[in-house]
FIZATOR-894571 format. One record per residue (C-alpha): residue number from 1; residue in three letters; z, y, x. Coordinates in nm, 2 decimals, padded with zeros to 4 digits, m for minus. Layout:
SITE:i:aa:w:v:u
SITE:NUM:ALA:Z:Y:X
...
This chain:
SITE:i:aa:w:v:u
SITE:1:MET:m00.59:02.76:04.55
SITE:2:LEU:m00.62:03.14:04.55
SITE:3:PHE:m00.83:03.11:04.24
SITE:4:GLY:m00.55:02.90:04.08
SITE:5:HIS:m00.29:03.17:04.15
SITE:6:VAL:m00.52:03.45:04.02
SITE:7:PHE:m00.58:03.24:03.70
SITE:8:VAL:m00.20:03.20:03.65
SITE:9:GLY:m00.15:03.57:03.68
SITE:10:LEU:m00.42:03.65:03.43
SITE:11:LEU:m00.31:03.38:03.20
SITE:12:GLY:00.05:03.52:03.20
SITE:13:PHE:m00.09:03.86:03.11
SITE:14:LEU:m00.30:03.72:02.82
SITE:15:VAL:m00.02:03.51:02.68
SITE:16:HIS:00.23:03.80:02.70
SITE:17:HIS:m00.01:04.04:02.53
SITE:18:GLY:m00.18:03.79:02.30
SITE:19:LYS:00.06:03.85:02.02
SITE:20:HIS:m00.10:04.19:01.97
SITE:21:LEU:m00.44:04.04:01.90
SITE:22:LYS:m00.53:03.97:01.54
SITE:23:SER:m00.77:03.68:01.59
SITE:24:CYS:m00.65:03.33:01.61
SITE:25:ASN:m00.98:03.24:01.79
SITE:26:TYR:m00.83:03.41:02.09
SITE:27:GLN:m00.54:03.17:02.11
SITE:28:VAL:m00.76:02.87:02.03
SITE:29:THR:m00.99:02.96:02.32
SITE:30:LEU:m00.70:03.02:02.55
SITE:31:SER:m00.56:02.68:02.47
SITE:32:LYS:m00.89:02.52:02.55
SITE:33:CYS:m00.89:02.69:02.89
SITE:34:LEU:m00.55:02.54:02.95
SITE:35:ILE:m00.68:02.19:02.89
SITE:36:VAL:m00.98:02.25:03.12
SITE:37:PHE:m00.76:02.38:03.41
SITE:38:LEU:m00.50:02.11:03.35
SITE:39:PHE:m00.75:01.84:03.43
SITE:40:PHE:m01.00:02.01:03.66
SITE:41:GLY:m00.82:02.31:03.81
SITE:42:SER:m00.58:02.37:04.09
SITE:43:VAL:m00.31:02.53:03.88
SITE:44:PRO:00.02:02.33:03.90
SITE:45:ARG:00.06:02.12:03.58
SITE:46:ARG:00.42:02.23:03.52
SITE:47:VAL:00.30:02.60:03.50
SITE:48:LEU:00.02:02.51:03.26
SITE:49:PHE:00.27:02.32:03.05
SITE:50:VAL:00.49:02.63:03.01
SITE:51:TYR:00.20:02.85:02.92
SITE:52:SER:00.07:02.59:02.67
SITE:53:ILE:00.40:02.61:02.49
SITE:54:CYS:00.36:02.99:02.47
SITE:55:VAL:00.01:02.95:02.33
SITE:56:TYR:00.13:02.70:02.08
SITE:57:GLU:00.40:02.94:01.95
SITE:58:GLN:00.13:03.21:01.92
SITE:59:LEU:m00.10:02.98:01.73
SITE:60:ILE:00.19:02.91:01.48
SITE:61:SER:00.25:03.29:01.45
SITE:62:CYS:m00.11:03.33:01.34
SITE:63:SER:m00.01:03.18:01.00
SITE:64:SER:00.15:03.51:00.91
SITE:65:ASN:m00.20:03.68:00.90
SITE:66:LYS:m00.24:03.80:00.54
SITE:67:THR:m00.61:03.76:00.55
SITE:68:MET:m00.59:03.38:00.57
SITE:69:ASP:m00.65:03.17:00.27
SITE:70:PRO:m00.62:02.79:00.19
SITE:71:GLU:m00.98:02.73:00.31
SITE:72:TYR:m00.90:02.88:00.65
SITE:73:PHE:m00.61:02.64:00.70
SITE:74:GLN:m00.82:02.34:00.59
SITE:75:SER:m01.11:02.43:00.82
SITE:76:HIS:m00.88:02.47:01.12
SITE:77:ASN:m00.68:02.15:01.07
SITE:78:MET:m00.82:01.99:01.39
SITE:79:SER:m00.72:02.30:01.59
SITE:80:TRP:m00.37:02.32:01.45
SITE:81:GLY:m00.31:01.95:01.44
SITE:82:THR:m00.10:01.98:01.12
SITE:83:LEU:m00.08:02.20:00.82
SITE:84:GLY:00.29:02.15:00.79
SITE:85:THR:00.57:02.39:00.86
SITE:86:VAL:00.81:02.14:01.01
SITE:87:ARG:00.70:01.98:01.34
SITE:88:PRO:00.87:01.75:01.58
SITE:89:PHE:01.15:01.93:01.76
SITE:90:PRO:01.04:01.93:02.13
SITE:91:ASN:01.38:01.90:02.30
SITE:92:PHE:01.52:01.63:02.07
SITE:93:HIS:01.86:01.48:02.16
SITE:94:PRO:01.99:01.28:01.86
SITE:95:GLU:02.33:01.22:02.02
SITE:96:GLN:02.39:01.59:02.05
SITE:97:ASP:02.26:01.66:01.70
SITE:98:ALA:02.48:01.38:01.56
SITE:99:ARG:02.79:01.53:01.74
SITE:100:GLU:02.72:01.88:01.61
SITE:101:ILE:02.67:01.76:01.26
SITE:102:ARG:02.99:01.55:01.27
SITE:103:THR:03.19:01.86:01.38
SITE:104:ALA:03.01:02.08:01.12
SITE:105:LEU:03.08:01.84:00.84
SITE:106:GLN:03.45:01.83:00.94
SITE:107:ASN:03.46:02.21:00.93
SITE:108:LYS:03.23:02.24:00.62
SITE:109:ASP:02.99:02.44:00.84
SITE:110:ALA:02.67:02.44:00.63
SITE:111:VAL:02.49:02.68:00.87
SITE:112:THR:02.49:02.42:01.15
SITE:113:VAL:02.39:02.13:00.93
SITE:114:VAL:02.10:02.33:00.78
SITE:115:ARG:01.99:02.45:01.12
SITE:116:ILE:01.96:02.10:01.26
SITE:117:LEU:01.82:01.91:00.96
SITE:118:THR:01.55:02.17:00.86
SITE:119:ASN:01.43:02.19:01.22
SITE:120:ARG:01.37:01.82:01.27
SITE:121:THR:01.10:01.60:01.12
SITE:122:ASN:01.19:01.33:00.88
SITE:123:ALA:01.15:01.06:01.15
SITE:124:GLN:01.39:01.26:01.37
SITE:125:ARG:01.64:01.29:01.09
SITE:126:GLN:01.63:00.91:01.05
SITE:127:VAL:01.72:00.87:01.42
SITE:128:ILE:02.00:01.13:01.38
SITE:129:ALA:02.14:00.95:01.07
SITE:130:GLN:02.13:00.61:01.26
SITE:131:THR:02.30:00.77:01.56
SITE:132:PHE:02.56:00.94:01.34
SITE:133:GLU:02.65:00.60:01.18
SITE:134:GLU:02.67:00.43:01.52
SITE:135:MET:02.89:00.71:01.65
SITE:136:THR:03.13:00.75:01.35
SITE:137:GLN:03.09:00.42:01.16
SITE:138:LYS:03.01:00.63:00.86
SITE:139:ASP:02.69:00.70:00.66
SITE:140:LEU:02.56:01.06:00.71
SITE:141:ALA:02.46:01.09:00.35
SITE:142:VAL:02.82:01.01:00.24
SITE:143:GLY:02.95:01.27:00.49
SITE:144:VAL:02.71:01.53:00.34
SITE:145:LYS:02.83:01.45:m00.01
SITE:146:LYS:03.19:01.50:00.09
SITE:147:ALA:03.14:01.83:00.28
SITE:148:MET:02.87:02.00:00.08
SITE:149:SER:02.82:02.08:m00.29
SITE:150:GLY:02.58:02.21:m00.54
SITE:151:GLU:02.21:02.27:m00.48
SITE:152:LEU:02.25:02.27:m00.10
SITE:153:GLU:02.41:01.92:m00.11
SITE:154:ILE:02.11:01.79:m00.32
SITE:155:LEU:01.86:01.95:m00.08
SITE:156:LEU:02.03:01.80:00.23
SITE:157:LEU:02.05:01.46:00.08
SITE:158:GLU:01.68:01.47:m00.01
SITE:159:LEU:01.60:01.57:00.35
SITE:160:LEU:01.77:01.26:00.47
SITE:161:MET:01.56:01.03:00.25
SITE:162:PRO:01.25:00.87:00.42
SITE:163:PRO:00.93:01.01:00.26
SITE:164:VAL:00.83:00.69:00.06
SITE:165:GLN:01.19:00.66:m00.07
SITE:166:TYR:01.19:01.03:m00.17
SITE:167:GLU:00.86:01.00:m00.36
SITE:168:ALA:01.00:00.69:m00.54
SITE:169:PHE:01.31:00.88:m00.62
SITE:170:ARG:01.11:01.17:m00.76
SITE:171:LEU:00.91:00.94:m00.99
SITE:172:GLN:01.23:00.78:m01.11
SITE:173:GLN:01.39:01.12:m01.19
SITE:174:ALA:01.07:01.22:m01.38
SITE:175:MET:01.12:00.93:m01.61
SITE:176:VAL:01.50:00.91:m01.64
SITE:177:GLY:01.68:01.05:m01.95
SITE:178:LEU:01.53:01.20:m02.26
SITE:179:GLY:01.16:01.29:m02.23
SITE:180:THR:00.92:01.23:m01.94
SITE:181:ASP:00.83:01.49:m01.68
SITE:182:GLU:00.46:01.42:m01.70
SITE:183:GLU:00.36:01.70:m01.47
SITE:184:THR:00.57:01.55:m01.18
SITE:185:LEU:00.42:01.21:m01.24
SITE:186:LEU:00.07:01.36:m01.22
SITE:187:GLU:00.16:01.57:m00.91
SITE:188:ILE:00.27:01.26:m00.71
SITE:189:LEU:00.01:01.02:m00.84
SITE:190:CYS:m00.28:01.27:m00.80
SITE:191:THR:m00.19:01.39:m00.45
SITE:192:ARG:m00.11:01.06:m00.29
SITE:193:SER:m00.36:00.80:m00.16
SITE:194:GLY:m00.38:00.45:m00.31
SITE:195:GLU:m00.23:00.30:00.01
SITE:196:LYS:00.07:00.54:m00.01
SITE:197:LEU:00.12:00.47:m00.38
SITE:198:ARG:00.14:00.10:m00.31
SITE:199:GLU:00.41:00.17:m00.05
SITE:200:ILE:00.59:00.39:m00.31
SITE:201:SER:00.56:00.11:m00.58
SITE:202:ALA:00.72:m00.14:m00.34
SITE:203:MET:01.00:00.10:m00.25
SITE:204:TYR:01.06:00.18:m00.62
SITE:205:LYS:01.11:m00.19:m00.70
SITE:206:LEU:01.34:m00.22:m00.40
SITE:207:LEU:01.55:00.08:m00.50
SITE:208:PHE:01.57:00.05:m00.88
SITE:209:LYS:01.49:m00.32:m00.93
SITE:210:LYS:01.21:m00.23:m01.17
SITE:211:ASP:00.84:m00.25:m01.16
SITE:212:LEU:00.69:00.10:m01.14
SITE:213:GLU:00.37:00.01:m01.33
SITE:214:LYS:00.58:m00.13:m01.62
SITE:215:GLU:00.80:00.18:m01.62
SITE:216:LEU:00.49:00.41:m01.64
SITE:217:ARG:00.34:00.20:m01.91
SITE:218:GLY:00.66:00.23:m02.11
SITE:219:GLU:00.68:00.61:m02.07
SITE:220:THR:00.32:00.69:m02.16
SITE:221:SER:00.06:00.60:m02.42
SITE:222:GLY:m00.30:00.61:m02.51
SITE:223:ASP:m00.57:00.75:m02.27
SITE:224:PHE:m00.30:00.93:m02.08
SITE:225:SER:m00.13:00.60:m02.00
SITE:226:ASN:m00.47:00.46:m01.89
SITE:227:LEU:m00.51:00.75:m01.66
SITE:228:VAL:m00.16:00.72:m01.51
SITE:229:LEU:m00.20:00.35:m01.44
SITE:230:ALA:m00.54:00.39:m01.29
SITE:231:LEU:m00.40:00.66:m01.06
SITE:232:LEU:m00.13:00.42:m00.95
SITE:233:ASN:m00.38:00.15:m00.87
SITE:234:LYS:m00.66:00.37:m00.74
SITE:235:ASP:m00.90:00.24:m00.48
SITE:236:ASN:m01.23:00.36:m00.34
SITE:237:PHE:m01.56:00.21:m00.43
SITE:238:ALA:m01.90:00.33:m00.28
SITE:239:VAL:m02.14:00.45:m00.55
SITE:240:GLY:m02.42:00.70:m00.54
SITE:241:VAL:m02.32:01.06:m00.61
SITE:242:GLN:m02.61:01.13:m00.84
SITE:243:LYS:m02.54:00.82:m01.04
SITE:244:ASP:m02.18:00.94:m01.10
SITE:245:ILE:m02.30:01.29:m01.20
SITE:246:GLU:m02.54:01.15:m01.45
SITE:247:SER:m02.28:00.91:m01.59
SITE:248:LEU:m02.02:01.19:m01.64
SITE:249:SER:m02.28:01.42:m01.79
SITE:250:ALA:m02.41:01.16:m02.03
SITE:251:SER:m02.05:01.09:m02.15
SITE:252:LEU:m02.02:01.46:m02.26
SITE:253:ASN:m02.32:01.46:m02.50
SITE:254:GLY:m02.13:01.33:m02.80
SITE:255:LYS:m01.85:01.50:m02.99
SITE:256:LYS:m01.59:01.32:m02.79
SITE:257:ALA:m01.62:01.24:m02.42
SITE:258:ASP:m01.57:00.89:m02.29
SITE:259:ALA:m01.22:00.91:m02.13
SITE:260:ALA:m01.24:00.56:m01.98
SITE:261:LEU:m01.55:00.65:m01.79
SITE:262:TRP:m01.39:00.97:m01.65
SITE:263:ILE:m01.08:00.79:m01.56
SITE:264:ASN:m01.27:00.51:m01.38
SITE:265:ILE:m01.48:00.74:m01.17
SITE:266:LEU:m01.22:01.00:m01.08
SITE:267:THR:m00.97:00.73:m00.97
SITE:268:SER:m01.21:00.50:m00.78
SITE:269:ARG:m01.39:00.73:m00.54
SITE:270:ASP:m01.29:00.92:m00.22
SITE:271:SER:m01.23:01.29:m00.23
SITE:272:ASP:m01.54:01.39:m00.04
SITE:273:HIS:m01.76:01.19:m00.29
SITE:274:LEU:m01.58:01.33:m00.59
SITE:275:ASN:m01.61:01.69:m00.47
SITE:276:LYS:m01.99:01.64:m00.45
SITE:277:VAL:m01.99:01.48:m00.79
SITE:278:LEU:m01.79:01.77:m00.95
SITE:279:ASP:m02.00:02.03:m00.78
SITE:280:GLY:m02.31:01.86:m00.90
SITE:281:LEU:m02.17:01.83:m01.25
SITE:282:GLU:m02.09:02.20:m01.26
SITE:283:LEU:m02.44:02.30:m01.15
SITE:284:GLN:m02.59:02.07:m01.41
SITE:285:ARG:m02.37:02.18:m01.70
SITE:286:GLY:m02.35:02.55:m01.61
SITE:287:GLN:m01.97:02.57:m01.64
SITE:288:THR:m01.67:02.46:m01.44
SITE:289:VAL:m01.53:02.11:m01.48
SITE:290:ASP:m01.21:02.27:m01.61
SITE:291:GLN:m01.40:02.44:m01.89
SITE:292:THR:m01.58:02.11:m01.97
SITE:293:LEU:m01.25:01.93:m02.00
SITE:294:ASP:m01.11:02.19:m02.23
SITE:295:LYS:m01.40:02.15:m02.46
SITE:296:LYS:m01.43:01.77:m02.46
SITE:297:PHE:m01.07:01.64:m02.43
SITE:298:THR:m00.74:01.70:m02.60
SITE:299:GLY:m00.37:01.63:m02.55
SITE:300:ASP:m00.21:01.47:m02.25
SITE:301:VAL:m00.52:01.31:m02.12
SITE:302:ARG:m00.69:01.65:m02.10
SITE:303:GLN:m00.40:01.79:m01.90
SITE:304:GLY:m00.40:01.48:m01.68
SITE:305:LEU:m00.77:01.50:m01.60
SITE:306:LYS:m00.74:01.88:m01.53
SITE:307:VAL:m00.46:01.82:m01.28
SITE:308:LEU:m00.66:01.54:m01.12
SITE:309:VAL:m00.97:01.76:m01.08
SITE:310:GLN:m00.76:02.04:m00.94
SITE:311:CYS:m00.61:01.80:m00.68
SITE:312:ILE:m00.95:01.67:m00.59
SITE:313:GLN:m01.10:02.02:m00.55
SITE:314:ASN:m00.80:02.20:m00.39
SITE:315:PRO:m00.46:02.03:m00.39
SITE:316:GLY:m00.30:02.33:m00.21
SITE:317:VAL:m00.39:02.56:m00.50
SITE:318:TYR:m00.27:02.32:m00.76
SITE:319:LEU:00.07:02.28:m00.58
SITE:320:ALA:00.10:02.66:m00.54
SITE:321:LYS:00.05:02.70:m00.91
SITE:322:ARG:00.33:02.44:m00.96
SITE:323:LEU:00.56:02.65:m00.75
SITE:324:VAL:00.51:02.97:m00.96
SITE:325:LYS:00.82:02.99:m01.18
SITE:326:ALA:00.91:02.63:m01.09
SITE:327:LYS:01.27:02.51:m01.15
SITE:328:THR:01.47:02.41:m00.84
SITE:329:PRO:01.41:02.03:m00.85
SITE:330:ILE:01.03:02.08:m00.87
SITE:331:LEU:01.02:02.35:m00.60
SITE:332:GLN:01.24:02.16:m00.37
SITE:333:GLY:01.04:01.84:m00.43
SITE:334:ILE:00.72:02.00:m00.34
SITE:335:MET:00.86:02.18:m00.03
SITE:336:ILE:01.03:01.88:00.11
SITE:337:SER:00.74:01.64:00.03
SITE:338:HIS:00.48:01.87:00.19
SITE:339:ALA:00.68:02.03:00.47
SITE:340:GLU:00.52:01.81:00.74
SITE:341:GLU:00.18:01.78:00.57
SITE:342:ASP:00.02:02.09:00.42
SITE:343:LEU:00.29:02.35:00.33
SITE:344:LEU:00.10:02.62:00.53
SITE:345:CYS:m00.20:02.57:00.30
SITE:346:ILE:00.03:02.58:m00.01
SITE:347:ARG:00.19:02.90:00.12
SITE:348:ALA:m00.15:03.06:00.17
SITE:349:ALA:m00.26:02.96:m00.18
SITE:350:TYR:00.06:03.09:m00.33
SITE:351:LEU:00.01:03.43:m00.16
SITE:352:LYS:m00.35:03.45:m00.28
SITE:353:LEU:m00.25:03.34:m00.63
SITE:354:THR:00.05:03.57:m00.68
SITE:355:GLY:00.01:03.85:m00.43
SITE:356:THR:00.36:03.77:m00.31
SITE:357:SER:00.45:03.53:m00.02
SITE:358:LEU:00.65:03.22:m00.10
SITE:359:TYR:00.90:03.34:00.16
SITE:360:THR:00.96:03.66:m00.03
SITE:361:ALA:00.97:03.48:m00.37
SITE:362:LEU:01.24:03.24:m00.25
SITE:363:GLN:01.46:03.54:m00.15
SITE:364:LYS:01.43:03.68:m00.50
SITE:365:GLN:01.53:03.35:m00.66
SITE:366:TYR:01.79:03.19:m00.44
SITE:367:LYS:02.09:03.30:m00.22
SITE:368:GLY:02.34:03.18:00.03
SITE:369:ASP:02.31:02.86:00.24
SITE:370:HIS:02.07:02.71:m00.01
SITE:371:LEU:01.83:03.00:00.04
SITE:372:GLN:01.85:02.97:00.42
SITE:373:ALA:01.76:02.60:00.40
SITE:374:LEU:01.46:02.67:00.18
SITE:375:LEU:01.35:02.96:00.41
SITE:376:ALA:01.38:02.73:00.71
SITE:377:LEU:01.14:02.48:00.54
SITE:378:CYS:00.90:02.76:00.44
SITE:379:ARG:00.93:02.88:00.80
SITE:380:SER:00.80:03.24:00.79
SITE:381:GLU:00.66:03.54:00.60
SITE:382:ASP:00.29:03.55:00.53
């Protein structure tokens, strides 16, 4: 028992002073110690729980270390549990949130609405919306529309959409009106799994009474259309890595590469397999895949294949490039879609790419309550 009390004292000192240490390995090791003593030690569980929260907060603060890069975040995914910036709110009371939002909407208090909705996961927002409707007999989205305006209104409404609905909405927006936003189509189709895209397709039909595949076919043409449709229907098939390398390499020997072969392979294998294939192809050809695509393909299909390859090799870097000089709908779309998944990785890639943190870049481009909402999703300086 004495040992337990000594450990608690030492643990308190380490947690209190841990913020001065630069290495995240320290906090990870400390968190492992917590688990060991929780199950095998004599330290009271409630004490360990309090300290575990402190360690968790310090682990999150490690993300501001400027030496980190996207590869760091990817390699530490199991330690962090998530690469997102928005995590489940620990002391979640939907009734209280709904009451606060109701009062805030009546007073047009954007600060309170932003504070609550950007600090809850999408699943928690759905519970709040349901509770709000039961409490007021009104739809929360309708209330937001009446009380808010401009870009902030749009952002809050998008935060209230379930993830699959939001992706379906973004695809529809990319095809509505004059011209097609091919880059957004590629972003969503390349970064989502086949299973997720099937859910999005079903939601698209439910929302817009139209078949997503038919819509994409009508908005695109040629090899690019074949690529987009293959992405929508992608699935994984087991084939030897070397066989795929040889097939892709052989397709490059003529004046014009076989687009159909590239599309088939890149949309029907898992990411680990494809990374090995692309690495092997680069070694064999003596140049990057990006350089190969520039030489052997033209037009929309070249751009589509380049985006697909970037998403296979490092989606965080691709999305960070998208954020540079992005217009508001694109920036908002990426930040909301990836806030619970991998926005930390995107942030790190953005810093490495531009020399400026995403947090700082947002402050230069936006202002007011809309800025505060975006900063809340971004979470912190890097």
